[in-house]
One Martini backbone bead per residue (centre of mass of N, CA, C, O) as a GRO file, in nm:
protein
  251
    1MET     BB    1  -0.148  -0.495   3.452
    2ALA     BB    2  -0.092  -0.556   3.137
    3LEU     BB    3  -0.116  -0.800   2.913
    4ILE     BB    4   0.098  -0.958   2.695
    5PRO     BB    5   0.092  -1.125   2.418
    6LYS     BB    6   0.263  -1.407   2.358
    7ASN     BB    7   0.228  -1.386   2.018
    8SER     BB    8   0.354  -1.103   1.923
    9VAL     BB    9   0.620  -1.171   1.779
   10SER     BB   10   0.527  -1.386   1.573
   11THR     BB   11   0.307  -1.215   1.448
   12THR     BB   12   0.487  -0.987   1.347
   13ASP     BB   13   0.671  -1.177   1.168
   14ARG     BB   14   0.440  -1.277   0.985
   15ASN     BB   15   0.355  -0.998   0.875
   16ALA     BB   16   0.625  -0.916   0.758
   17GLU     BB   17   0.663  -1.141   0.566
   18ARG     BB   18   0.405  -1.093   0.406
   19ARG     BB   19   0.471  -0.806   0.306
   20ALA     BB   20   0.735  -0.866   0.171
   21ALA     BB   21   0.629  -1.054  -0.043
   22GLN     BB   22   0.425  -0.849  -0.169
   23GLU     BB   23   0.636  -0.627  -0.246
   24ASN     BB   24   0.811  -0.809  -0.433
   25VAL     BB   25   0.606  -0.857  -0.640
   26PHE     BB   26   0.553  -0.570  -0.720
   27LEU     BB   27   0.839  -0.480  -0.798
   28ARG     BB   28   0.867  -0.671  -1.039
   29GLU     BB   29   0.627  -0.535  -1.194
   30VAL     BB   30   0.764  -0.252  -1.206
   31ASP     BB   31   1.016  -0.328  -1.367
   32ASP     BB   32   0.869  -0.435  -1.617
   33ALA     BB   33   0.708  -0.177  -1.674
   34LEU     BB   34   0.957   0.023  -1.712
   35ARG     BB   35   1.055  -0.126  -1.969
   36GLY     BB   36   0.754  -0.078  -2.107
   37ASP     BB   37   0.628   0.192  -2.040
   38ASP     BB   38   0.377   0.090  -1.797
   39THR     BB   39   0.309   0.209  -1.514
   40LEU     BB   40   0.024   0.327  -1.520
   41ARG     BB   41  -0.118   0.062  -1.577
   42LEU     BB   42  -0.019  -0.077  -1.324
   43LEU     BB   43  -0.142   0.119  -1.122
   44ARG     BB   44  -0.440   0.069  -1.206
   45ARG     BB   45  -0.418  -0.233  -1.122
   46TYR     BB   46  -0.233  -0.218  -0.823
   47GLY     BB   47  -0.265   0.035  -0.644
   48MET     BB   48  -0.470  -0.075  -0.429
   49ILE     BB   49  -0.318  -0.308  -0.328
   50VAL     BB   50  -0.089  -0.153  -0.214
   51GLY     BB   51  -0.245   0.038  -0.036
   52GLY     BB   52  -0.363  -0.190   0.136
   53VAL     BB   53  -0.106  -0.302   0.244
   54ILE     BB   54  -0.001  -0.056   0.385
   55VAL     BB   55  -0.243   0.017   0.556
   56LEU     BB   56  -0.245  -0.257   0.705
   57GLY     BB   57   0.039  -0.238   0.823
   58LEU     BB   58  -0.004   0.036   0.972
   59ALA     BB   59  -0.247  -0.051   1.140
   60ALA     BB   60  -0.110  -0.257   1.303
   61LEU     BB   61   0.117  -0.083   1.426
   62ALA     BB   62  -0.066   0.142   1.539
   63GLY     BB   63  -0.243  -0.041   1.718
   64TRP     BB   64  -0.012  -0.134   1.899
   65MET     BB   65   0.098   0.146   1.995
   66LEU     BB   66  -0.178   0.255   2.102
   67TRP     BB   67  -0.222   0.029   2.308
   68ASN     BB   68   0.031   0.072   2.477
   69SER     BB   69  -0.042   0.365   2.563
   70HIS     BB   70  -0.319   0.300   2.704
   71VAL     BB   71  -0.225   0.090   2.919
   72ALA     BB   72  -0.086   0.319   3.110
   73ASN     BB   73  -0.408   0.460   3.155
   74VAL     BB   74  -0.539   0.190   3.242
   75SER     BB   75  -0.673  -0.083   3.333
   76GLY     BB   76  -0.569  -0.410   3.348
   77LEU     BB   77  -0.832  -0.540   3.257
   78LYS     BB   78  -0.863  -0.402   2.976
   79GLY     BB   79  -0.589  -0.489   2.864
   80GLU     BB   80  -0.647  -0.787   2.886
   81GLN     BB   81  -0.907  -0.798   2.721
   82PHE     BB   82  -0.766  -0.689   2.451
   83ALA     BB   83  -0.559  -0.907   2.427
   84ILE     BB   84  -0.747  -1.155   2.416
   85ALA     BB   85  -0.896  -1.046   2.153
   86LEU     BB   86  -0.642  -1.056   1.972
   87ASP     BB   87  -0.598  -1.361   2.003
   88GLN     BB   88  -0.871  -1.443   1.885
   89VAL     BB   89  -0.832  -1.326   1.610
   90GLU     BB   90  -0.576  -1.482   1.534
   91ALA     BB   91  -0.739  -1.765   1.570
   92GLY     BB   92  -1.043  -1.705   1.451
   93ARG     BB   93  -1.227  -1.610   1.710
   94TYR     BB   94  -1.472  -1.392   1.652
   95ASP     BB   95  -1.704  -1.414   1.860
   96PRO     BB   96  -1.540  -1.374   2.130
   97ALA     BB   97  -1.412  -1.118   2.039
   98LYS     BB   98  -1.662  -0.941   2.002
   99ALA     BB   99  -1.755  -0.955   2.296
  100SER     BB  100  -1.511  -0.811   2.407
  101LEU     BB  101  -1.518  -0.554   2.232
  102ASP     BB  102  -1.796  -0.454   2.307
  103GLN     BB  103  -1.730  -0.396   2.599
  104LEU     BB  104  -1.515  -0.183   2.531
  105VAL     BB  105  -1.706   0.010   2.383
  106ALA     BB  106  -1.887   0.057   2.648
  107ASN     BB  107  -1.626   0.060   2.885
  108GLY     BB  108  -1.323   0.185   2.766
  109GLY     BB  109  -1.332   0.433   2.634
  110PRO     BB  110  -1.227   0.616   2.361
  111GLY     BB  111  -0.969   0.446   2.295
  112TYR     BB  112  -1.075   0.150   2.325
  113ALA     BB  113  -1.311   0.187   2.139
  114ALA     BB  114  -1.166   0.247   1.887
  115SER     BB  115  -0.984   0.002   1.881
  116ALA     BB  116  -1.216  -0.213   1.874
  117LYS     BB  117  -1.346  -0.103   1.601
  118LEU     BB  118  -1.094  -0.155   1.430
  119VAL     BB  119  -1.097  -0.464   1.474
  120GLU     BB  120  -1.383  -0.508   1.362
  121GLY     BB  121  -1.319  -0.421   1.079
  122GLY     BB  122  -1.100  -0.633   1.036
  123ILE     BB  123  -1.296  -0.869   1.057
  124ALA     BB  124  -1.482  -0.798   0.815
  125LEU     BB  125  -1.261  -0.840   0.613
  126ASP     BB  126  -1.196  -1.132   0.675
  127GLN     BB  127  -1.518  -1.192   0.609
  128LYS     BB  128  -1.588  -1.046   0.342
  129LYS     BB  129  -1.707  -0.733   0.451
  130PRO     BB  130  -1.644  -0.431   0.323
  131GLU     BB  131  -1.893  -0.265   0.401
  132ASP     BB  132  -1.894  -0.300   0.701
  133ALA     BB  133  -1.605  -0.190   0.746
  134ALA     BB  134  -1.665   0.098   0.628
  135ARG     BB  135  -1.875   0.172   0.831
  136ILE     BB  136  -1.694   0.148   1.084
  137PHE     BB  137  -1.470   0.353   0.983
  138ALA     BB  138  -1.670   0.600   0.949
  139ALA     BB  139  -1.757   0.619   1.244
  140ILE     BB  140  -1.480   0.682   1.358
  141ALA     BB  141  -1.417   0.932   1.190
  142ALA     BB  142  -1.694   1.080   1.318
  143ASP     BB  143  -1.577   1.058   1.616
  144THR     BB  144  -1.515   1.307   1.843
  145LYS     BB  145  -1.420   1.116   2.093
  146ALA     BB  146  -1.200   1.019   1.928
  147PRO     BB  147  -0.889   0.998   1.863
  148GLN     BB  148  -0.732   1.129   1.595
  149PRO     BB  149  -0.553   0.885   1.504
  150TYR     BB  150  -0.803   0.698   1.466
  151ARG     BB  151  -0.957   0.872   1.254
  152ASP     BB  152  -0.736   0.875   1.042
  153LEU     BB  153  -0.712   0.568   1.002
  154ALA     BB  154  -1.006   0.525   0.929
  155SER     BB  155  -1.013   0.697   0.678
  156ILE     BB  156  -0.808   0.533   0.515
  157ARG     BB  157  -0.964   0.260   0.529
  158GLU     BB  158  -1.216   0.356   0.390
  159MET     BB  159  -1.085   0.457   0.121
  160ALA     BB  160  -0.954   0.188   0.042
  161ILE     BB  161  -1.236   0.047  -0.003
  162ARG     BB  162  -1.382   0.302  -0.171
  163PHE     BB  163  -1.220   0.390  -0.413
  164ASP     BB  164  -1.406   0.256  -0.660
  165GLN     BB  165  -1.685   0.425  -0.553
  166VAL     BB  166  -1.565   0.695  -0.566
  167PRO     BB  167  -1.455   0.996  -0.626
  168PRO     BB  168  -1.147   1.109  -0.646
  169GLN     BB  169  -1.214   1.378  -0.485
  170THR     BB  170  -1.291   1.249  -0.220
  171VAL     BB  171  -1.017   1.136  -0.152
  172ILE     BB  172  -0.870   1.399  -0.163
  173ASP     BB  173  -1.039   1.547   0.059
  174ARG     BB  174  -0.995   1.348   0.293
  175LEU     BB  175  -0.657   1.294   0.265
  176LYS     BB  176  -0.478   1.541   0.221
  177PRO     BB  177  -0.419   1.644   0.514
  178LEU     BB  178  -0.224   1.370   0.544
  179ALA     BB  179  -0.056   1.437   0.266
  180VAL     BB  180   0.204   1.538   0.454
  181PRO     BB  181   0.481   1.635   0.562
  182GLY     BB  182   0.493   1.491   0.904
  183ASN     BB  183   0.281   1.290   0.866
  184PRO     BB  184   0.229   0.966   0.981
  185TRP     BB  185   0.031   0.928   0.693
  186PHE     BB  186   0.182   1.006   0.428
  187GLY     BB  187   0.222   0.739   0.276
  188SER     BB  188  -0.080   0.614   0.277
  189ALA     BB  189  -0.227   0.870   0.186
  190GLY     BB  190  -0.045   0.957  -0.057
  191GLU     BB  191  -0.107   0.720  -0.245
  192LEU     BB  192  -0.407   0.750  -0.272
  193VAL     BB  193  -0.397   1.048  -0.373
  194GLY     BB  194  -0.224   0.998  -0.622
  195VAL     BB  195  -0.417   0.805  -0.770
  196ALA     BB  196  -0.653   0.998  -0.766
  197GLU     BB  197  -0.511   1.222  -0.939
  198ILE     BB  198  -0.494   1.047  -1.188
  199LYS     BB  199  -0.792   0.981  -1.225
  200ALA     BB  200  -0.843   1.314  -1.240
  201GLY     BB  201  -0.596   1.423  -1.432
  202HIS     BB  202  -0.355   1.501  -1.209
  203LYS     BB  203  -0.036   1.450  -1.287
  204ALA     BB  204   0.120   1.681  -1.156
  205GLU     BB  205   0.019   1.641  -0.862
  206ALA     BB  206   0.111   1.347  -0.841
  207GLY     BB  207   0.416   1.387  -0.905
  208ALA     BB  208   0.475   1.583  -0.668
  209LEU     BB  209   0.390   1.386  -0.439
  210PHE     BB  210   0.580   1.153  -0.510
  211ALA     BB  211   0.844   1.327  -0.483
  212GLN     BB  212   0.795   1.386  -0.181
  213MET     BB  213   0.793   1.087  -0.086
  214SER     BB  214   1.085   1.006  -0.201
  215LYS     BB  215   1.223   1.234   0.036
  216ASP     BB  216   1.083   1.093   0.286
  217MET     BB  217   1.200   0.935   0.573
  218GLY     BB  218   0.905   0.868   0.691
  219VAL     BB  219   0.897   0.676   0.454
  220PRO     BB  220   0.902   0.386   0.329
  221GLU     BB  221   1.141   0.273   0.122
  222SER     BB  222   0.964   0.125  -0.079
  223LEU     BB  223   0.778   0.372  -0.134
  224ARG     BB  224   0.997   0.569  -0.228
  225ARG     BB  225   1.074   0.411  -0.477
  226ARG     BB  226   0.798   0.411  -0.619
  227SER     BB  227   0.766   0.717  -0.617
  228SER     BB  228   1.006   0.784  -0.800
  229GLN     BB  229   0.907   0.625  -1.047
  230LEU     BB  230   0.631   0.769  -1.083
  231ALA     BB  231   0.733   1.066  -1.103
  232THR     BB  232   0.892   1.010  -1.366
  233GLU     BB  233   0.648   0.915  -1.537
  234LEU     BB  234   0.499   1.204  -1.478
  235GLY     BB  235   0.746   1.428  -1.519
  236ILE     BB  236   0.902   1.422  -1.230
  237ASP     BB  237   1.175   1.522  -1.050
  238PRO     BB  238   1.278   1.377  -0.754
  239GLY     BB  239   1.559   1.364  -0.739
  240GLU     BB  240   1.760   1.271  -0.506
  241ALA     BB  241   1.781   1.008  -0.338
  242PRO     BB  242   1.759   0.889  -0.039
  243SER     BB  243   1.936   0.773   0.206
  244VAL     BB  244   2.015   0.456   0.349
  245VAL     BB  245   2.028   0.320   0.656
  246ALA     BB  246   2.211   0.095   0.786
  247PRO     BB  247   2.118  -0.132   1.011
  248ALA     BB  248   2.386  -0.126   1.177
  249LEU     BB  249   2.367   0.193   1.227
  250ALA     BB  250   2.066   0.218   1.339
  251GLN     BB  251   2.131   0.062   1.624
   0.00000   0.00000   0.00000
């Protein structure tokens, strides 16, 4: 039976608090820009930051969920090894973490190998090596043996890193299949595609996409709110905003 990292709850809480603080700062900027009719300028300035925050947050959540799923189908030793590697990453002990992850890449099967590579890509980002991280994510996306959810996540992370280095159409072509209602990556992929559409001069397409995102209850509420504002600025009526279930009722 795989061991669950002892600090998983505290780590999740810290990541949630960090993401909430970053989103609050951005939303204040959006409110100010709306008053000055300058949302598009703000999007050009901060769009990638927001996309990166959302992608990283979803990546952390998806990685944890996918890891739990695979733990049920693989040996306890491999699950424990991956849990130890995650603890080492959290503690900033990257060298021993990489040694554990490399073993999983070699012997852990397609699911664990892809998970380990995703973590290694995250380590490269933490070490301020975005090009190394992009190469790792590109390799996962191209690996036909890796489970499709891992490949999709890797594609999003690669495009988030290389967003300003590739033509907007490249981002659109790579991520548009994921930027559709019902896809688990609709929110994160959709925001990157929407910004790329704006950069490509396709404001109508971007507005329509943001309007869709604003009404999709599978998209995080904060992103739905931003999407509604951006759709309006782009001349698209997002329609009535979806209601949000109160936390007390959702439990």
